[in-house]
C-alpha positions, -999 to 999 in steps of 0.1 A, spaced: -1 0 0 29 24 7 46 17 -25 13 23 -42 8 54 -24 43 67 -32 37 57 -70 8 82 -70 26 109 -53 56 106 -75 37 103 -108 13 133 -100 42 157 -83 74 147 -102 101 169 -85 112 197 -109 148 186 -109 137 152 -127 113 168 -152 139 190 -170 175 185 -185 201 203 -166 236 209 -181 263 189 -166 237 162 -151 229 130 -167 194 117 -158 196 77 -159 163 57 -158 172 25 -141 144 -2 -148 145 -30 -123 166 -7 -100 153 -24 -68 166 -58 -79 199 -73 -73 219 -60 -101 199 -28 -106 203 -16 -71 241 -21 -72 242 -1 -105 220 26 -90 244 29 -59 274 32 -85 255 58 -106 247 79 -75 281 77 -62 294 91 -94 266 119 -94 243 110 -118 207 116 -114 186 82 -110 150 73 -114 143 38 -102 112 21 -118 103 -13 -105 72 -32 -96 88 -50 -67 78 -85 -81 115 -94 -79 130 -64 -65 136 -53 -30 120 -21 -15 145 -24 13 173 -18 -14 155 12 -23 151 26 13 191 21 15 196 42 -15 172 68 -4 191 70 31 225 73 14 214 101 -11 186 121 5 194 153 -14 168 167 -36 173 158 -73 194 127 -66 171 98 -66 134 91 -70 116 58 -69 85 51 -90 64 19 -84 51 8 -119 49 -20 -143 68 -19 -174 42 -41 -190 16 -11 -186 22 9 -217 1 39 -204 24 39 -172 54 37 -191 43 67 -215 36 86 -184 68 82 -167 86 93 -199 65 123 -205 71 134 -169 107 130 -167 135 143 -186 157 111 -191 192 113 -207 197 75 -208 181 42 -199 196 13 -182 173 -16 -186 177 -42 -161 140 -52 -154 134 -87 -160 126 -122 -147 159 -141 -149 159 -177 -138 167 -205 -164 148 -231 -145 117 -210 -140 119 -200 -176 113 -236 -189 82 -239 -167 66 -206 -174 77 -196 -209 49 -171 -219 59 -152 -187 94 -147 -198 86 -138 -233 60 -111 -222 83 -98 -192 115 -97 -213 107 -94 -249 74 -76 -249 85 -50 -220 116 -43 -237 96 -34 -269 74 -9 -248 106 7 -234 119 14 -270 87 27 -282 87 50 -253 124 61 -258 115 68 -295 85 89 -288 103 111 -262 138 115 -276 159 92 -253 189 84 -274 210 61 -251 202 25 -240 224 3 -220 207 -32 -222 212 -60 -198 216 -92 -217 230 -126 -208 254 -153 -221 224 -176 -222 218 -161 -255 246 -182 -269 231 -216 -256 259 -241 -255 287 -233 -280 308 -259 -297 339 -238 -289 351 -220 -257 356 -194 -247 328 -174 -261 333 -143 -281 307 -117 -292 304 -133 -325 298 -167 -313 266 -179 -330 235 -171 -306 217 -205 -304 197 -202 -270 183 -235 -255 159 -221 -230 132 -194 -228 153 -170 -209 179 -170 -234 154 -169 -263 135 -140 -248 166 -121 -242 179 -128 -279 145 -117 -292 150 -83 -271 185 -79 -286 172 -85 -322 144 -58 -316 169 -34 -303 195 -38 -332 168 -37 -359 154 -4 -344 190 11 -339 195 8 -378 167 33 -383 179 60 -357 209 75 -342 203 59 -309 236 49 -289 231 12 -278 253 -8 -256 245 -44 -253 260 -62 -222 259 -99 -221 264 -111 -186 280 -144 -174 272 -156 -138 268 -128 -113 278 -131 -79 288 -110 -48 275 -79 -34 285 -44 -22 318 -45 -6 307 -25 23 275 -46 29 248 -21 20 233 -41 -6 231 -77 -17 208 -104 -32 176 -110 -13 150 -131 -33 118 -140 -18 118 -176 -1 95 -190 -29 121 -181 -54 153 -193 -38 149 -226 -56 155 -211 -89 182 -189 -78 220 -185 -81 244 -212 -66 260 -183 -46 229 -176 -27 221 -213 -21 256 -218 -8 253 -190 20 217 -199 26 230 -235 34 259 -222 54 236 -199 76 211 -226 81 184 -208 62 181 -241 43 191 -276 55 216 -283 27 227 -275 -7 211 -290 -37 236 -295 -67 217 -302 -99 237 -323 -125 269 -344 -117 271 -360 -149 281 -332 -173 312 -338 -197 334 -318 -172 364 -326 -151 344 -331 -119 309 -337 -136 294 -304 -125 287 -273 -145 314 -248 -154 306 -212 -154 323 -178 -155 316 -160 -122 315 -121 -125 313 -99 -93 283 -76 -93 307 -47 -84 328 -54 -117 295 -58 -136 282 -24 -126 316 -9 -134 312 -22 -170 276 -6 -171 292 29 -162 320 25 -186 295 15 -213 274 46 -206 306 70 -207 315 54 -242 280 54 -257 282 72 -290 251 82 -314 244 57 -341 267 31 -326 260 -2 -312 284 -19 -289 281 -56 -278 302 -69 -251 306 -101 -230 311 -94 -192 330 -121 -175 365 -130 -160 373 -152 -190 377 -182 -166 355 -210 -160 349 -227 -126 330 -257 -118 299 -256 -92 320 -280 -71 348 -256 -70 325 -229 -61 309 -249 -32 343 -258 -19 354 -221 -18 321 -214 0 329 -241 25 364 -226 31 351 -191 33 323 -197 59 338 -225 78 308 -246 76 307 -282 62 277 -277 41 255 -307 35 250 -313 -3 226 -334 -20 231 -344 -57 202 -344 -81 194 -347 -116 202 -320 -141 181 -288 -143 161 -285 -175 176 -260 -198 211 -260 -183 243 -264 -203 277 -281 -193 303 -253 -198 303 -216 -205 329 -191 -200 338 -158 -218 366 -142 -237 366 -105 -224 392 -93 -249 368 -68 -266 354 -52 -234 391 -50 -221 402 -30 -251 373 -10 -262 358 1 -228 391 -3 -208 373 -28 -183 388 -58 -165 373 -78 -139 389 -70 -105 371 -92 -80 382 -125 -95 391 -149 -63 361 -169 -56 
């Protein structure tokens, strides 16, 4: 109720600073800014003196993250939160008409591979359709810069490792397919405009704000779909009785999946560098990873060592839609954006 009330207030009474362009100030719309990655990106943007508007329906985001950001940056004209659903075209157009955005960082999405195989229509609607509505609003209101949150899941399971940006995109689950469709829409549209576009394909995101102000906090019913990192710490803390490792018969050295684990602090640094390098009529596509693959077993062993807890492990059959091995070649982002992962030890 409070979030809905705040939505009404903000949509009716948009602060003057947010409704007009101001020389020397870049106003960034962060969709999904209450979520895991979006909240960390908002924190970094605010620290770097950007003006930030977060739009989130809190279906996956955390209002506690917004509260933390509001307490850290209470000054007028720094941060506003709008409770809204990006699938509602009327709401999206209202937000764009009442705010003077200079750029959009589009994080908002459902993002669990396993869940996508069970609820494919939800994923196509939430990821692909909502991205189309954002693009239409950007076109209508003259917002010329888009930083798009994509995923290595668009590549599927390539024959060759590491993955480069020109590796064929053959996604094998609805999450990856929906993201690729959104990418295709963005790329087709960009050919007809002078929009500046940066598409960042993430590998497996882990970690949290080094000062402990933000982190990953999915609702209990979503934890079964979540990242191995969250599950490891839940098991170590006793939130769950043990860790379920899905798939030990993959063609890898220890039978478990191999992934490229990228720290969220490094990931948001890539977004800021992408925003600073965005140029009109240019599309940049970049893999964001460390360039090194590590197995799920390696990750679990590191979690045991870091926490000092002998986590109970249950081995289960493979998760639908998963693939054996995925890791990046970050050469392109290293050379073109001067970005390198700094937080690499598990």
